[in-house]
PDBQT receptor file of N, H, CA, C and O in Angstrom, charges set to zero:
ATOM      1  N   MET A   1    -119.808 -92.471-155.197  1.00  0.00    +0.000 N 
ATOM      2  CA  MET A   1    -120.546 -91.031-155.556  1.00  0.00    +0.000 C 
ATOM      3  C   MET A   1    -119.748 -89.803-155.183  1.00  0.00    +0.000 C 
ATOM      4  O   MET A   1    -119.603 -89.407-154.026  1.00  0.00    +0.000 OA
ATOM      5  N   ASN A   2    -119.196 -89.182-156.365  1.00  0.00    +0.000 N 
ATOM      6  H   ASN A   2    -119.314 -89.504-157.304  1.00  0.00    +0.000 HD
ATOM      7  CA  ASN A   2    -118.461 -87.734-155.212  1.00  0.00    +0.000 C 
ATOM      8  C   ASN A   2    -119.456 -87.060-155.048  1.00  0.00    +0.000 C 
ATOM      9  O   ASN A   2    -120.633 -87.295-155.324  1.00  0.00    +0.000 OA
ATOM     10  N   VAL A   3    -118.861 -86.001-154.480  1.00  0.00    +0.000 N 
ATOM     11  H   VAL A   3    -117.905 -85.810-154.256  1.00  0.00    +0.000 HD
ATOM     12  CA  VAL A   3    -119.623 -84.754-153.652  1.00  0.00    +0.000 C 
ATOM     13  C   VAL A   3    -120.490 -83.866-154.689  1.00  0.00    +0.000 C 
ATOM     14  O   VAL A   3    -121.494 -83.205-154.425  1.00  0.00    +0.000 OA
ATOM     15  N   LYS A   4    -119.866 -84.013-155.897  1.00  0.00    +0.000 N 
ATOM     16  H   LYS A   4    -119.050 -84.550-156.113  1.00  0.00    +0.000 HD
ATOM     17  CA  LYS A   4    -120.697 -83.219-157.066  1.00  0.00    +0.000 C 
ATOM     18  C   LYS A   4    -121.677 -83.687-157.113  1.00  0.00    +0.000 C 
ATOM     19  O   LYS A   4    -122.676 -83.111-156.682  1.00  0.00    +0.000 OA
ATOM     20  N   HIS A   5    -121.716 -85.094-157.744  1.00  0.00    +0.000 N 
ATOM     21  H   HIS A   5    -120.904 -85.562-158.093  1.00  0.00    +0.000 HD
ATOM     22  CA  HIS A   5    -123.018 -85.524-158.133  1.00  0.00    +0.000 C 
ATOM     23  C   HIS A   5    -123.843 -85.323-157.135  1.00  0.00    +0.000 C 
ATOM     24  O   HIS A   5    -124.933 -84.800-157.366  1.00  0.00    +0.000 OA
ATOM     25  N   TYR A   6    -123.406 -85.776-155.574  1.00  0.00    +0.000 N 
ATOM     26  H   TYR A   6    -122.520 -86.201-155.387  1.00  0.00    +0.000 HD
ATOM     27  CA  TYR A   6    -124.671 -85.637-154.908  1.00  0.00    +0.000 C 
ATOM     28  C   TYR A   6    -125.038 -84.169-154.672  1.00  0.00    +0.000 C 
ATOM     29  O   TYR A   6    -126.209 -84.003-154.330  1.00  0.00    +0.000 OA
ATOM     30  N   VAL A   7    -124.213 -82.972-154.792  1.00  0.00    +0.000 N 
ATOM     31  H   VAL A   7    -123.262 -83.108-155.069  1.00  0.00    +0.000 HD
ATOM     32  CA  VAL A   7    -124.948 -81.632-154.433  1.00  0.00    +0.000 C 
ATOM     33  C   VAL A   7    -125.475 -81.601-155.738  1.00  0.00    +0.000 C 
ATOM     34  O   VAL A   7    -126.463 -80.938-155.422  1.00  0.00    +0.000 OA
ATOM     35  N   TRP A   8    -125.604 -81.756-156.801  1.00  0.00    +0.000 N 
ATOM     36  H   TRP A   8    -124.801 -82.295-157.058  1.00  0.00    +0.000 HD
ATOM     37  CA  TRP A   8    -126.489 -81.978-157.995  1.00  0.00    +0.000 C 
ATOM     38  C   TRP A   8    -127.927 -82.649-157.991  1.00  0.00    +0.000 C 
ATOM     39  O   TRP A   8    -128.894 -82.228-158.626  1.00  0.00    +0.000 OA
ATOM     40  N   GLY A   9    -127.903 -83.818-157.130  1.00  0.00    +0.000 N 
ATOM     41  H   GLY A   9    -127.118 -84.161-156.614  1.00  0.00    +0.000 HD
ATOM     42  CA  GLY A   9    -128.908 -84.487-156.833  1.00  0.00    +0.000 C 
ATOM     43  C   GLY A   9    -129.720 -84.112-156.143  1.00  0.00    +0.000 C 
ATOM     44  O   GLY A   9    -130.905 -84.366-156.358  1.00  0.00    +0.000 OA
ATOM     45  N   VAL A  10    -129.299 -83.386-155.097  1.00  0.00    +0.000 N 
ATOM     46  H   VAL A  10    -128.337 -83.180-154.922  1.00  0.00    +0.000 HD
ATOM     47  CA  VAL A  10    -129.756 -82.602-153.776  1.00  0.00    +0.000 C 
ATOM     48  C   VAL A  10    -130.490 -81.248-154.410  1.00  0.00    +0.000 C 
ATOM     49  O   VAL A  10    -131.716 -81.223-154.310  1.00  0.00    +0.000 OA
ATOM     50  N   LEU A  11    -129.953 -80.327-154.937  1.00  0.00    +0.000 N 
ATOM     51  H   LEU A  11    -128.957 -80.347-155.019  1.00  0.00    +0.000 HD
ATOM     52  CA  LEU A  11    -130.506 -79.628-155.917  1.00  0.00    +0.000 C 
ATOM     53  C   LEU A  11    -131.525 -79.987-156.919  1.00  0.00    +0.000 C 
ATOM     54  O   LEU A  11    -132.420 -79.142-156.933  1.00  0.00    +0.000 OA
ATOM     55  N   LEU A  12    -131.654 -80.676-157.526  1.00  0.00    +0.000 N 
ATOM     56  H   LEU A  12    -130.927 -81.363-157.514  1.00  0.00    +0.000 HD
ATOM     57  CA  LEU A  12    -132.604 -81.236-158.557  1.00  0.00    +0.000 C 
ATOM     58  C   LEU A  12    -133.821 -81.610-157.446  1.00  0.00    +0.000 C 
ATOM     59  O   LEU A  12    -134.977 -81.220-157.612  1.00  0.00    +0.000 OA
ATOM     60  N   ILE A  13    -133.490 -82.245-156.542  1.00  0.00    +0.000 N 
ATOM     61  H   ILE A  13    -132.551 -82.562-156.407  1.00  0.00    +0.000 HD
ATOM     62  CA  ILE A  13    -134.876 -82.603-155.817  1.00  0.00    +0.000 C 
ATOM     63  C   ILE A  13    -135.580 -81.526-155.099  1.00  0.00    +0.000 C 
ATOM     64  O   ILE A  13    -136.779 -81.384-154.855  1.00  0.00    +0.000 OA
ATOM     65  N   VAL A  14    -134.234 -80.573-154.729  1.00  0.00    +0.000 N 
ATOM     66  H   VAL A  14    -133.260 -80.688-154.927  1.00  0.00    +0.000 HD
ATOM     67  CA  VAL A  14    -135.054 -79.515-154.406  1.00  0.00    +0.000 C 
ATOM     68  C   VAL A  14    -135.718 -78.476-155.347  1.00  0.00    +0.000 C 
ATOM     69  O   VAL A  14    -136.747 -77.944-154.931  1.00  0.00    +0.000 OA
ATOM     70  N   LEU A  15    -135.296 -78.165-156.438  1.00  0.00    +0.000 N 
ATOM     71  H   LEU A  15    -134.460 -78.598-156.776  1.00  0.00    +0.000 HD
ATOM     72  CA  LEU A  15    -135.786 -77.815-157.249  1.00  0.00    +0.000 C 
ATOM     73  C   LEU A  15    -137.149 -78.259-157.540  1.00  0.00    +0.000 C 
ATOM     74  O   LEU A  15    -138.127 -77.511-157.530  1.00  0.00    +0.000 OA
ATOM     75  N   LEU A  16    -137.172 -79.815-157.864  1.00  0.00    +0.000 N 
ATOM     76  H   LEU A  16    -136.377 -80.422-157.873  1.00  0.00    +0.000 HD
ATOM     77  CA  LEU A  16    -138.543 -80.330-158.181  1.00  0.00    +0.000 C 
ATOM     78  C   LEU A  16    -139.890 -80.278-156.987  1.00  0.00    +0.000 C 
ATOM     79  O   LEU A  16    -141.104 -80.270-157.191  1.00  0.00    +0.000 OA
ATOM     80  N   ALA A  17    -139.342 -80.256-156.079  1.00  0.00    +0.000 N 
ATOM     81  H   ALA A  17    -138.356 -80.262-155.913  1.00  0.00    +0.000 HD
ATOM     82  CA  ALA A  17    -140.066 -80.042-155.116  1.00  0.00    +0.000 C 
ATOM     83  C   ALA A  17    -140.519 -78.359-154.860  1.00  0.00    +0.000 C 
ATOM     84  O   ALA A  17    -141.476 -78.197-154.103  1.00  0.00    +0.000 OA
ATOM     85  N   MET A  18    -140.160 -77.664-155.192  1.00  0.00    +0.000 N 
ATOM     86  H   MET A  18    -139.383 -77.796-155.808  1.00  0.00    +0.000 HD
ATOM     87  CA  MET A  18    -140.137 -76.088-155.294  1.00  0.00    +0.000 C 
ATOM     88  C   MET A  18    -141.213 -76.081-156.010  1.00  0.00    +0.000 C 
ATOM     89  O   MET A  18    -142.245 -75.525-155.635  1.00  0.00    +0.000 OA
ATOM     90  N   SER A  19    -141.060 -76.858-157.409  1.00  0.00    +0.000 N 
ATOM     91  H   SER A  19    -140.221 -77.309-157.714  1.00  0.00    +0.000 HD
ATOM     92  CA  SER A  19    -141.812 -76.588-158.781  1.00  0.00    +0.000 C 
ATOM     93  C   SER A  19    -143.093 -77.044-158.456  1.00  0.00    +0.000 C 
ATOM     94  O   SER A  19    -143.892 -76.850-159.372  1.00  0.00    +0.000 OA
ATOM     95  N   GLY A  20    -143.721 -77.770-157.124  1.00  0.00    +0.000 N 
ATOM     96  H   GLY A  20    -143.071 -77.927-156.380  1.00  0.00    +0.000 HD
ATOM     97  CA  GLY A  20    -144.479 -78.444-156.840  1.00  0.00    +0.000 C 
ATOM     98  C   GLY A  20    -145.623 -76.922-156.268  1.00  0.00    +0.000 C 
ATOM     99  O   GLY A  20    -146.815 -76.820-156.557  1.00  0.00    +0.000 OA
ATOM    100  N   CYS A  21    -144.994 -76.140-155.617  1.00  0.00    +0.000 N 
ATOM    101  H   CYS A  21    -144.025 -76.223-155.382  1.00  0.00    +0.000 HD
ATOM    102  CA  CYS A  21    -145.296 -75.099-154.948  1.00  0.00    +0.000 C 
ATOM    103  C   CYS A  21    -145.088 -73.613-155.602  1.00  0.00    +0.000 C 
ATOM    104  O   CYS A  21    -144.013 -73.014-155.635  1.00  0.00    +0.000 OA
ATOM    105  N   ASN A  22    -146.330 -73.145-156.111  1.00  0.00    +0.000 N 
ATOM    106  H   ASN A  22    -147.203 -73.631-156.085  1.00  0.00    +0.000 HD
ATOM    107  CA  ASN A  22    -146.753 -71.812-156.497  1.00  0.00    +0.000 C 
ATOM    108  C   ASN A  22    -146.139 -70.650-156.012  1.00  0.00    +0.000 C 
ATOM    109  O   ASN A  22    -145.835 -69.753-156.799  1.00  0.00    +0.000 OA
ATOM    110  N   THR A  23    -145.871 -70.539-154.537  1.00  0.00    +0.000 N 
ATOM    111  H   THR A  23    -146.118 -71.268-153.899  1.00  0.00    +0.000 HD
ATOM    112  CA  THR A  23    -145.543 -69.817-154.027  1.00  0.00    +0.000 C 
ATOM    113  C   THR A  23    -144.343 -70.267-152.915  1.00  0.00    +0.000 C 
ATOM    114  O   THR A  23    -144.214 -71.407-152.469  1.00  0.00    +0.000 OA
ATOM    115  N   LEU A  24    -143.505 -69.111-152.576  1.00  0.00    +0.000 N 
ATOM    116  H   LEU A  24    -143.609 -68.185-152.938  1.00  0.00    +0.000 HD
ATOM    117  CA  LEU A  24    -143.187 -69.635-151.043  1.00  0.00    +0.000 C 
ATOM    118  C   LEU A  24    -143.827 -69.354-150.117  1.00  0.00    +0.000 C 
ATOM    119  O   LEU A  24    -143.152 -68.983-149.157  1.00  0.00    +0.000 OA
ATOM    120  N   GLU A  25    -144.921 -69.367-149.970  1.00  0.00    +0.000 N 
ATOM    121  H   GLU A  25    -145.470 -69.668-150.750  1.00  0.00    +0.000 HD
ATOM    122  CA  GLU A  25    -146.107 -69.826-148.624  1.00  0.00    +0.000 C 
ATOM    123  C   GLU A  25    -146.291 -70.996-149.100  1.00  0.00    +0.000 C 
ATOM    124  O   GLU A  25    -146.141 -71.845-148.222  1.00  0.00    +0.000 OA
ATOM    125  N   GLY A  26    -146.598 -71.497-150.285  1.00  0.00    +0.000 N 
ATOM    126  H   GLY A  26    -146.720 -70.807-150.999  1.00  0.00    +0.000 HD
ATOM    127  CA  GLY A  26    -147.087 -72.884-150.455  1.00  0.00    +0.000 C 
ATOM    128  C   GLY A  26    -145.618 -73.557-150.294  1.00  0.00    +0.000 C 
ATOM    129  O   GLY A  26    -145.619 -74.773-150.485  1.00  0.00    +0.000 OA
ATOM    130  N   ALA A  27    -144.912 -73.227-150.115  1.00  0.00    +0.000 N 
ATOM    131  H   ALA A  27    -144.912 -72.239-149.960  1.00  0.00    +0.000 HD
ATOM    132  CA  ALA A  27    -143.231 -74.180-150.363  1.00  0.00    +0.000 C 
ATOM    133  C   ALA A  27    -143.323 -74.141-148.283  1.00  0.00    +0.000 C 
ATOM    134  O   ALA A  27    -142.951 -75.103-147.612  1.00  0.00    +0.000 OA
ATOM    135  N   GLY A  28    -143.744 -73.162-147.820  1.00  0.00    +0.000 N 
ATOM    136  H   GLY A  28    -144.046 -72.380-148.365  1.00  0.00    +0.000 HD
ATOM    137  CA  GLY A  28    -143.513 -73.096-145.853  1.00  0.00    +0.000 C 
ATOM    138  C   GLY A  28    -144.610 -73.874-145.832  1.00  0.00    +0.000 C 
ATOM    139  O   GLY A  28    -144.459 -74.870-145.124  1.00  0.00    +0.000 OA
ATOM    140  N   GLN A  29    -145.901 -73.756-146.474  1.00  0.00    +0.000 N 
ATOM    141  H   GLN A  29    -146.023 -72.948-147.050  1.00  0.00    +0.000 HD
ATOM    142  CA  GLN A  29    -147.221 -74.998-145.703  1.00  0.00    +0.000 C 
ATOM    143  C   GLN A  29    -146.327 -76.294-146.130  1.00  0.00    +0.000 C 
ATOM    144  O   GLN A  29    -146.214 -76.978-145.112  1.00  0.00    +0.000 OA
ATOM    145  N   ASP A  30    -145.719 -76.844-147.101  1.00  0.00    +0.000 N 
ATOM    146  H   ASP A  30    -145.811 -76.288-147.928  1.00  0.00    +0.000 HD
ATOM    147  CA  ASP A  30    -145.204 -77.888-147.447  1.00  0.00    +0.000 C 
ATOM    148  C   ASP A  30    -144.390 -78.457-146.451  1.00  0.00    +0.000 C 
ATOM    149  O   ASP A  30    -144.574 -79.576-145.972  1.00  0.00    +0.000 OA
ATOM    150  N   VAL A  31    -143.556 -77.736-146.165  1.00  0.00    +0.000 N 
ATOM    151  H   VAL A  31    -143.407 -76.827-146.554  1.00  0.00    +0.000 HD
ATOM    152  CA  VAL A  31    -142.463 -77.701-145.311  1.00  0.00    +0.000 C 
ATOM    153  C   VAL A  31    -143.272 -78.208-143.554  1.00  0.00    +0.000 C 
ATOM    154  O   VAL A  31    -142.930 -79.043-142.717  1.00  0.00    +0.000 OA
ATOM    155  N   GLU A  32    -143.912 -77.665-143.589  1.00  0.00    +0.000 N 
ATOM    156  H   GLU A  32    -144.190 -76.987-144.269  1.00  0.00    +0.000 HD
ATOM    157  CA  GLU A  32    -144.758 -77.450-142.367  1.00  0.00    +0.000 C 
ATOM    158  C   GLU A  32    -146.006 -78.622-141.861  1.00  0.00    +0.000 C 
ATOM    159  O   GLU A  32    -146.448 -78.973-140.767  1.00  0.00    +0.000 OA
ATOM    160  N   LYS A  33    -146.311 -79.021-143.412  1.00  0.00    +0.000 N 
ATOM    161  H   LYS A  33    -145.952 -78.735-144.300  1.00  0.00    +0.000 HD
ATOM    162  CA  LYS A  33    -146.674 -80.414-143.023  1.00  0.00    +0.000 C 
ATOM    163  C   LYS A  33    -145.780 -81.825-142.925  1.00  0.00    +0.000 C 
ATOM    164  O   LYS A  33    -145.964 -82.949-142.458  1.00  0.00    +0.000 OA
ATOM    165  N   ALA A  34    -145.115 -81.392-143.363  1.00  0.00    +0.000 N 
ATOM    166  H   ALA A  34    -144.966 -80.479-143.742  1.00  0.00    +0.000 HD
ATOM    167  CA  ALA A  34    -143.505 -82.787-143.594  1.00  0.00    +0.000 C 
ATOM    168  C   ALA A  34    -143.458 -82.784-142.105  1.00  0.00    +0.000 C 
ATOM    169  O   ALA A  34    -143.431 -83.853-141.496  1.00  0.00    +0.000 OA
ATOM    170  N   GLY A  35    -143.447 -81.526-141.427  1.00  0.00    +0.000 N 
ATOM    171  H   GLY A  35    -143.468 -80.657-141.921  1.00  0.00    +0.000 HD
ATOM    172  CA  GLY A  35    -142.867 -81.356-140.105  1.00  0.00    +0.000 C 
ATOM    173  C   GLY A  35    -143.845 -82.305-139.153  1.00  0.00    +0.000 C 
ATOM    174  O   GLY A  35    -143.481 -83.231-138.428  1.00  0.00    +0.000 OA
ATOM    175  N   GLU A  36    -145.052 -81.858-139.344  1.00  0.00    +0.000 N 
ATOM    176  H   GLU A  36    -145.348 -81.106-139.933  1.00  0.00    +0.000 HD
ATOM    177  CA  GLU A  36    -146.049 -82.515-138.122  1.00  0.00    +0.000 C 
ATOM    178  C   GLU A  36    -146.447 -84.136-138.684  1.00  0.00    +0.000 C 
ATOM    179  O   GLU A  36    -147.012 -84.961-137.967  1.00  0.00    +0.000 OA
ATOM    180  N   LYS A  37    -146.037 -84.381-140.073  1.00  0.00    +0.000 N 
ATOM    181  H   LYS A  37    -145.578 -83.710-140.656  1.00  0.00    +0.000 HD
ATOM    182  CA  LYS A  37    -145.727 -86.123-140.204  1.00  0.00    +0.000 C 
ATOM    183  C   LYS A  37    -144.609 -86.597-139.522  1.00  0.00    +0.000 C 
ATOM    184  O   LYS A  37    -144.570 -87.778-139.178  1.00  0.00    +0.000 OA
ATOM    185  N   ILE A  38    -143.875 -85.980-139.328  1.00  0.00    +0.000 N 
ATOM    186  H   ILE A  38    -143.907 -85.020-139.608  1.00  0.00    +0.000 HD
ATOM    187  CA  ILE A  38    -142.693 -86.577-138.682  1.00  0.00    +0.000 C 
ATOM    188  C   ILE A  38    -142.607 -86.487-136.998  1.00  0.00    +0.000 C 
ATOM    189  O   ILE A  38    -142.020 -87.188-136.173  1.00  0.00    +0.000 OA
ATOM    190  N   GLU A  39    -143.417 -85.366-136.881  1.00  0.00    +0.000 N 
ATOM    191  H   GLU A  39    -143.893 -84.797-137.551  1.00  0.00    +0.000 HD
ATOM    192  CA  GLU A  39    -143.678 -85.332-135.116  1.00  0.00    +0.000 C 
ATOM    193  C   GLU A  39    -144.808 -86.345-134.780  1.00  0.00    +0.000 C 
ATOM    194  O   GLU A  39    -144.762 -86.919-133.692  1.00  0.00    +0.000 OA
ATOM    195  N   GLU A  40    -146.057 -86.658-135.856  1.00  0.00    +0.000 N 
ATOM    196  H   GLU A  40    -146.094 -86.192-136.740  1.00  0.00    +0.000 HD
ATOM    197  CA  GLU A  40    -146.473 -87.842-135.290  1.00  0.00    +0.000 C 
ATOM    198  C   GLU A  40    -146.336 -89.131-135.573  1.00  0.00    +0.000 C 
ATOM    199  O   GLU A  40    -147.028 -90.078-135.201  1.00  0.00    +0.000 OA
ATOM    200  N   ALA A  41    -145.018 -89.098-136.531  1.00  0.00    +0.000 N 
ATOM    201  H   ALA A  41    -144.455 -88.329-136.833  1.00  0.00    +0.000 HD
ATOM    202  CA  ALA A  41    -144.751 -90.598-136.575  1.00  0.00    +0.000 C 
ATOM    203  C   ALA A  41    -143.377 -90.609-134.998  1.00  0.00    +0.000 C 
ATOM    204  O   ALA A  41    -143.223 -91.623-134.317  1.00  0.00    +0.000 OA
ATOM    205  N   ALA A  42    -142.835 -89.715-134.822  1.00  0.00    +0.000 N 
ATOM    206  H   ALA A  42    -142.960 -88.892-135.375  1.00  0.00    +0.000 HD
ATOM    207  CA  ALA A  42    -142.193 -89.700-133.408  1.00  0.00    +0.000 C 
ATOM    208  C   ALA A  42    -143.011 -90.367-132.175  1.00  0.00    +0.000 C 
ATOM    209  O   ALA A  42    -142.659 -91.111-131.260  1.00  0.00    +0.000 OA
ATOM    210  N   ASP A  43    -144.078 -89.869-132.487  1.00  0.00    +0.000 N 
ATOM    211  H   ASP A  43    -144.365 -89.264-133.230  1.00  0.00    +0.000 HD
ATOM    212  CA  ASP A  43    -145.119 -90.199-131.074  1.00  0.00    +0.000 C 
ATOM    213  C   ASP A  43    -145.536 -91.635-130.937  1.00  0.00    +0.000 C 
ATOM    214  O   ASP A  43    -146.255 -91.982-130.001  1.00  0.00    +0.000 OA
TER     215      ASP A  43
């Protein structure tokens, strides 16, 4: 897969994830929760 397709795929995923959040604050909370899950998995 070339780089252009990869970039568009990542952009699409980010946009879909952001559409689940109504606000930037909601996006921050989602990122925080994801970080907590990663920390829990690392323990």
